[in-house]
Each structure stands twice: as C-alpha cells, then as structure tokens.
C-alpha atoms as one frame of an Amber mdcrd trajectory, in Angstrom:
protein
   0.000   0.000   0.000   2.815   2.410   0.836   4.395   1.968  -2.618   1.069
   2.420  -4.397   0.309   5.603  -2.480   3.693   7.102  -3.306   3.250   6.280
  -6.986  -0.093   8.069  -6.962   1.352  11.084  -5.207   4.554  11.438  -7.181
   3.141  10.831 -10.661   4.636  13.641 -12.830   1.417  14.382 -14.722  -0.191
  15.835 -11.632  -0.379  19.624 -11.671   1.307  21.590  -8.912   1.739  25.233
  -8.174   5.141  26.305  -9.486   7.696  24.430  -7.442   9.260  21.034  -6.932
   8.764  18.229  -4.420  11.694  16.255  -3.006  11.445  13.026  -1.018  13.643
  11.491   1.675  12.834   8.113   3.268  14.381   6.250   6.183  13.760   2.633
   7.240  12.910   1.700  10.829  15.844   1.365  13.216  16.472  -1.214  15.918
  19.113   0.934  17.635  18.291   2.401  21.079  17.090   6.002  20.897  16.411
   5.844  17.152  13.079   5.908  15.294  11.419   2.476  15.208   9.021   3.362
  12.352   9.707   3.917   8.648   9.308   7.571   7.724   8.830   9.561   4.521
   9.583  13.291   4.356   8.285  15.283   1.368   9.460  18.870   0.879   8.012
  21.426  -1.536  10.275  24.294  -2.620   8.870  27.200  -4.675  10.527  27.962
  -7.987  12.998  30.811  -8.226  13.956  31.026  -4.550  17.617  31.952  -4.051
  17.661  31.457  -0.293  15.044  29.638   1.762  14.049  31.720   4.781  12.033
  29.141   6.747  10.489  25.673   6.773   6.756  25.294   7.421   6.200  21.855
   8.976   2.710  20.354   8.618   2.725  17.460  11.087   0.023  14.790  11.076
  -1.354  13.002  14.124  -1.458   9.407  15.369  -2.777   6.400  13.472  -2.566
   4.854  10.026  -5.082   7.221   8.448  -3.170  10.209   9.757   0.229   9.192
   8.387  -1.299   8.325   5.025  -2.858  11.778   4.993   0.528  13.261   5.809
   1.895  11.981   2.502   0.079  14.794   0.636   0.823  17.674   3.034   3.567
  19.096   0.807   1.185  19.092  -2.204  -1.380  21.409  -0.605  -1.783  24.507
  -2.797  -3.037  26.701   0.044  -0.095  25.970   2.342   2.210  26.309  -0.676
   0.891  29.845  -1.228   1.929  30.751   2.322   5.350  29.161   1.839   5.849
  30.927  -1.496   5.073  34.336   0.036   7.905  33.916   2.551  10.447  32.075
   0.366   9.861  29.086   2.619   9.774  25.350   2.078   6.730  23.247   3.005
   7.505  19.943   4.743   5.131  17.011   5.231   6.552  14.210   7.407   4.834
  10.801   7.448   5.672   8.477  10.362   4.366   5.096   9.289   3.208   3.379
  12.459   0.803   0.464  12.631  -2.715   0.859  13.959  -1.836  -0.761  17.300
   1.646   0.754  17.650   2.526   3.245  20.378   2.296   6.681  18.746   4.604
   8.202  21.331   7.470   6.268  19.818   7.472   8.975  17.142   5.400  11.877
  18.547   7.834  12.204  21.434  10.772  13.468  19.327  13.231  12.236  21.953
  12.424   8.702  20.774  14.195   9.270  17.464  11.982  11.451  15.289  13.970
  14.590  16.180  17.110  12.929  14.800  15.477  11.807  11.550  13.812  15.199
  11.115  17.140  17.037  11.383  18.836  14.434   9.203  16.162  14.853   6.531
  16.568  18.634   6.470  20.300  18.192   5.938  19.667  15.709   3.128  17.119
  18.025   1.501  19.720  20.779   1.635  22.068  18.607  -0.408  19.393  17.479
  -2.870  18.043  20.954  -3.497  21.200  23.035  -3.421  19.825  24.888  -0.388
  22.286  24.104   2.411  20.590  26.814   4.515  17.895  24.218   5.303  20.284
  22.955   7.992  19.779  26.171   9.978  16.575  27.776   8.634  13.853  28.623
  11.208  10.720  26.506  11.480   7.009  27.104  11.799   5.274  24.082  13.298
   1.638  23.158  12.647   0.592  20.019  14.483  -2.658  18.084  14.681  -3.243
  15.764  17.657  -0.026  13.706  17.926   1.560  16.351  15.709   0.768  18.938
  18.386   2.271  16.599  20.981   5.447  16.433  18.862   5.477  20.208  18.310
   5.236  21.030  22.026   8.263  18.855  22.773  10.207  20.279  19.823   9.510
  23.680  21.405  11.417  22.559  24.506  14.295  21.175  22.412  14.666  23.979
  19.831  12.896  27.148  21.063  15.352  29.497  19.342  14.646  27.923  15.963
  10.832  28.053  16.061   9.071  31.150  14.741   5.569  30.070  15.823   3.456
  26.985  16.591  -0.193  26.238  15.801  -1.559  23.464  18.033  -4.644  21.816
  16.567  -6.040  19.506  19.238  -2.848  18.330  20.850   0.141  18.987  23.095
   2.353  16.911  25.408   1.822  19.142  28.435  -0.605  16.770  30.129   1.647
  13.768  29.513   4.691  15.346  31.131   2.847  16.955  34.038   1.244  13.579
  34.859   4.605  11.810  34.690   3.694   9.696  31.648   6.804  10.922  29.799
  10.042  12.536  31.051   9.558  16.200  31.938  11.381  18.396  29.401  13.597
  21.346  30.272  11.595  24.577  30.241  13.953  27.485  29.644  12.903  31.122
  29.362  13.116  30.775  25.581  10.106  28.429  25.375   7.890  31.265  26.615
   9.003  33.659  23.852   7.525  31.723  20.893   4.034  32.682  19.610   1.566
  29.834  20.169  -2.073  29.291  19.226  -4.194  26.537  20.773  -7.097  25.470
  18.572  -9.386  22.554  19.397 -12.913  21.503  18.509 -15.608  22.271  21.084
 -17.311  18.940  20.312 -14.165  17.189  21.558 -15.219  18.154  25.069 -17.762
  15.307  24.995 -15.348  12.842  23.376 -14.006  10.319  25.941 -10.891   9.740
  23.819  -9.926  13.324  22.988 -11.769  15.424  25.600  -9.248  14.979  28.460
  -6.425  16.124  26.206  -8.225  19.405  25.529  -8.227  20.051  29.269  -4.446
  19.710  29.371  -4.073  21.860  26.233  -5.895  24.612  28.104  -3.665  23.982
  31.111  -0.593  24.513  28.910  -2.118  27.716  27.528  -2.766  28.935  31.073
   0.754  28.042  32.226   2.338  29.842  29.271   0.171  32.960  29.641   1.110
  33.139  33.322   4.718  33.463  32.102   3.687  36.340  29.817   3.928  34.119
  26.737   2.492  35.296  23.388  -0.091  32.493  23.422  -3.680  32.503  22.211
  -6.710  30.233  22.332  -9.243  29.818  19.499 -11.890  27.128  20.151 -13.635
  25.812  17.028 -17.403  25.738  17.625 -18.232  23.406  14.721 -15.847  20.500
  15.023 -14.611  17.642  17.130 -11.149  16.219  16.583 -11.166  16.871  12.829
  -9.506  20.072  11.622 -12.542  21.556   9.849 -11.896  25.023   8.425  -9.155
  25.930  10.903  -6.710  26.656   8.066  -8.535  29.919   7.335  -7.378  31.227
  10.705  -4.123  29.275  11.002  -2.606  30.474   7.726  -3.163  34.231   8.323
  -1.990  33.826  11.938   1.233  32.153  10.795   1.590  34.776   8.055   1.420
  37.542  10.679   3.883  35.762  12.981   6.377  35.282  10.137   6.154  39.007
   9.382   7.108  39.717  12.985   9.858  37.131  13.395  11.700  36.449  10.137
  14.832  38.526   9.555  14.972  40.757   6.513  16.172  39.214   3.257  19.943
  39.238   3.154  20.293  39.192   6.933  21.353  36.115   8.887  18.365  33.955
   7.968  18.887  31.519  10.840  18.435  34.117  13.607  14.801  34.916  14.363
  13.811  38.391  15.481  12.646  38.408  19.102   9.185  39.773  19.734   9.193
  43.304  21.087   7.602  43.718  24.516   4.718  45.693  23.040   4.325  43.441
  19.979   0.883  42.111  19.199  -2.423  42.674  20.923  -4.012  41.259  24.089
  -7.653  40.308  23.491  -9.956  39.712  26.434 -12.006  36.558  26.837 -15.320
  38.042  27.879 -18.915  37.147  27.271 -20.327  39.136  24.427 -16.847  40.285
  23.495 -13.947  38.340  22.068 -15.378  34.950  23.090 -18.910  33.665  22.436
 -20.678  33.128  25.762 -20.907  29.338  25.311 -17.111  29.109  25.066 -16.025
  31.443  27.835 -16.116  28.807  30.570 -13.787  26.550  28.573 -10.896  28.963
  28.507  -8.397  30.247  31.077  -6.855  32.714  31.750  -8.746  35.859  30.782
  -6.853  36.936  27.656  -5.160  35.755  24.454  -2.183  37.179  22.610  -2.853
  37.995  18.951  -0.278  39.231  16.423  -2.169  42.484  15.778  -5.345  44.369
  16.638  -6.608  43.735  13.096  -6.531  40.005  13.806  -9.184  40.202  16.517
 -12.006  40.393  13.942 -11.116  37.122  12.173 -10.384  35.511  15.562 -13.820
  36.423  16.919 -15.525  35.375  13.679 -13.791  32.002  13.719 -14.861  31.289
  17.293 -18.445  32.203  16.395 -18.695  30.386  13.039 -15.747  27.979  12.721
 -14.411  29.782   9.645 -13.204  33.182   8.425 -14.817  35.233   5.657 -13.028
  36.877   2.734 -13.882  39.841   0.508 -11.061  39.765  -2.048 -10.905  37.626
  -5.215  -8.166  35.043  -5.762  -5.218  35.568  -8.125  -5.860  34.643 -11.749
  -4.437  31.397 -13.189  -1.372  31.564 -15.405   0.353  29.693 -18.210  -2.911
  28.635 -19.887  -2.182  26.236 -22.773  -4.489  24.701 -25.376  -3.555  21.600
 -27.363  -5.560  19.570 -29.868  -5.623  15.936 -28.797  -4.302  13.830 -31.670
  -6.901  12.103 -33.901  -9.789  13.888 -32.180 -11.608  17.207 -32.211 -10.998
  17.559 -28.477  -8.937  20.371 -26.973  -6.853  19.797 -23.849  -6.609  22.942
 -21.738  -4.010  23.092 -18.949  -2.883  25.840 -16.604  -1.095  26.649 -13.354
  -2.425  28.688 -10.435  -1.547  29.930  -6.986  -4.096  29.493  -4.220  -5.743
  32.509  -2.636  -3.760  33.076   0.577  -6.944  33.940   2.496  -9.362  31.341
   1.148  -7.579  28.748  -0.961  -8.930  27.231  -4.187 -12.360  25.737  -4.673
 -12.771  25.431  -8.418 -11.757  26.671 -11.875 -14.046  28.128 -14.531 -13.030
  27.523 -18.164 -14.223  30.024 -20.792 -14.033  30.171 -24.581 -14.551  33.616
 -26.106 -16.029  34.828 -22.827 -18.552  31.989 -22.496 -18.263  29.357 -19.756
 -17.725  25.851 -21.161 -16.909  23.920 -17.999 -15.729  23.807 -14.396 -12.991
  21.799 -12.672 -14.065  20.040 -10.575 -17.688  20.088 -11.647 -18.818  19.645
  -8.026 -16.121  20.453  -5.422 -16.160  18.349  -2.261 -14.244  17.746   0.966
 -14.524  15.292   3.835 -13.806  18.135   6.250 -14.462  21.839   5.870 -15.360
  23.855   2.797 -15.492  22.113  -0.610 -12.136  22.600  -2.354 -10.316  21.842
  -5.603  -8.103  19.560  -3.513 -10.659  17.803  -1.273  -9.566  17.924   2.375
  -9.206  15.115   4.884  -9.989  15.492   8.574  -6.277  16.119   9.104  -6.055
  19.221   6.866  -4.340  17.447   3.945  -5.508  16.822   0.354  -7.174  13.474
  -0.275  -5.552  11.432  -3.069  -5.673  11.094  -5.960  -4.573  14.695  -6.413
  -6.559  16.541  -9.115  -4.999  17.962 -12.256  -5.331  21.506 -13.550  -6.713
  20.152 -16.794  -9.938  20.332 -18.806 -10.894  18.552 -22.034 -13.256  20.360
 -24.367 -14.904  17.606 -26.364 -15.829  18.163 -30.017 -14.456  21.683 -30.012
 -16.088  23.844 -32.703 -14.039  24.621 -35.768 -13.853  28.390 -36.218 -12.267
  30.499 -38.892 -11.025  32.773 -36.131  -8.951  31.185 -33.357 -10.935  31.185
 -30.071  -9.639  32.826 -26.904  -9.548  30.509 -23.892  -9.496  31.790 -20.338
  -9.360  30.074 -16.941 -10.619  31.769 -13.781 -10.019  30.721 -10.173 -12.765
  30.462  -7.575 -11.796  30.646  -3.896 -13.524  28.772  -1.075 -16.029  31.575
  -0.409 -17.049  31.694  -4.081 -15.174  34.807  -5.222 -13.873  34.642  -8.803
 -10.568  35.944 -10.165 -10.606  38.824 -12.626
C-alpha cells in the first residue's frame, strides 16, 4: 500500500503550483534512541527562490489514516501559497506506524523522530542546493499527535521556532502527569508565539476530551509566564480540523512578518518579539469569546499578532471559519492543445491558491462563455469544498486533481478562439 500511495502522489502528470517536491525516506531502526518506524519526508520548494528563509512543517497526528494523509501535506496549494510568500519550504513528514503501535514512539521526538527530522533537512539541503535548510527557522503546525510532537520540539529547539499552531494536541498533560520525562523549560520556550485550537465537540469525546483540558492547562501556564499564546476554540468541530486553516494560515503569516529577519540578513536568527508586539484580546462574554465558550478557557486573555486580527479571531470562534472579501489571483500559463486524432482540446494551466481562502474550483471560458468547471462539483470530507478535497487532518485526499480540462468536439472556427481560466476561492469569489 505504501508503494502504491507514493506512486499516486509522485506521478509527474499531476499539476502543482510552481515548485518542486523532493522526497527522503528512512527505514525503521532497531538501535536504542532511534526511530522504530519507517518515515517519509516530502518537501516542496517554490521555484525561483535563491535562499530559503524558513520551513513550514505540517505534522500529522497518530494512526494509520493520519500518516497516510501526511503523505500529501507538501502538495497542498493553500499551504504552498503561504510558503511561497515567505520564500519558505513546506515539509510534510509521514511516520508510518501500525494501527496498534505506540504513537509516542514517534510523537515524542526524543524517541528518534527529532534525529530523523534534522537528518532529513540536511539531506534536503544537499538534494536541493539549499544548504541553509540545515539552519533555517521553522514554523510548526501540528494536529493531535503532531501537536504533541510540536510542544516537545519547542522545549528542544525554542530558538529555531518562529511560531506553533496546536490543533487539538500537546504533550503538556503527559509530562505533568509523569507519563513521559519532563522536558527542560527554559525562558526561551515562553518567547515563541503559540495558538491553541481545538474543537468544542471534543469536550464530549471520551478519547480526545481529556487532552483538551491539558491543552488549556498549557495555555494557562504559558500565559502566566507572559507568553504570546492565544486560544481559538472551534465551535463546529470535534477532533477533525474543519476550516481551521482559514485562521491558522493568516496567523502564521502575521507571525512570520514579525519574526523572520529581513532578506539578506542572517536567515537563521529569528527576530525576538518586542515587549509591546501584538495585541491582548480579552475573553469576555459578548466580546472576544462567544458566551458558550467562555467557561472553557483560562486565563482571561489571548495574545494575537495584531489588533486587526481580533475580527477574524472572533468570527472564527463564532462560526468555525473566516470570511473573505477579495478575489483570488488569476491562473497563469494557460495552454491549449488539440488531442491527436480527435476534435478535443486539452486545456491546462497553473495557479496559486488565494492566501486567504484557498482554491475551490476553476471556470473555463471560450470567447467569454463558460464551457466547464474543474471540478464540476467540489467536495471535501472536512471543511469547505475545495479543488483539492480535504481530509480530517487538513491534507488533500488522493488522488490529487490535475489543472486540466478537455473540451470535447471543439467547434471549428475560422477565427482562433480565446480561452481563459478563472479561479474560484472557497467563499465563491472569482478571479478577474
């Protein structure tokens, strides 16, 4: 199954936003302190980047379905748009445990996944001609076990992490209960922007509900140290990620603006947050937090990267998503080719996702008249319908769609027709 999945994912005919994907794989190890599971790392690098400024790590959770979902993380057009904006790489690790295996053998990085992660970055640096990957800062996004992993990586590498988004997971409860060794908590761990984001419906889930209590305990502990940490409960979901990306991506975008050094500066040294950086938003009924959520959150305030972010933050906690009023960028490199021995035209293109709202669909026009849509009916297992249908772990479901449309029995005109492709974002706005 693993080989088949990789063949599906790496097939060269699949359309991608402009960039390349590299793969590094390691077998399981039997040596003490090393990773006992096979692992695949896939890294997307945007075209034309001279120096990579950061690595955005999209880390899946526990279980077979989660690691299979992680195989497509680097192919996600929306996350690629964020990476492209910041001359960053997008990394999707996939730790291939069995259904009954102990997830903590990878999601506690001290059990070997930290070593393979660093080793993979070094190998990617060699493959890509970007040796700066060895020292580039990271942004960590982690779901469930991926949040567990991210919280421990924070204790191991706080000076290298620009920000962390925790979606339904952290290791705080495990180490405070003595289930795993307590990590070293230096002053530096309290200087990294954090956002805790879990589904309200998880509160009634016997499996995942207790972990949300300890996530809130970590948030409380960090805020008591003056940490730039926020909390954004999702009112619509349980353990699945839903539409959290529409808040996570702009939050990470804002944090990168605050923390990445200027181009040409020492790219490996993050800028510390100024004491007055960001905005403190109160958790109060009828204010920043909906009344039904206020009792779930302590302490009484969240750190946000700017005052302008409070609107989307409040909207997300009320609706589970964030609205958008701007159209997506238009597709590019539109090509039309007559399919041999037919009257069918093959139309292909490339496109960047809308940074705010991603990609839902493409409209194909000939001489200003719509002749088709790709996909005809967008769908997703979790969240808004998208061009790349989403899993419950915020990754595209395979097989990955192509930016391709076939116009069957194309009319024969004396004058050559003009073909145009328009992007539609996830709120239905159309490119110009």
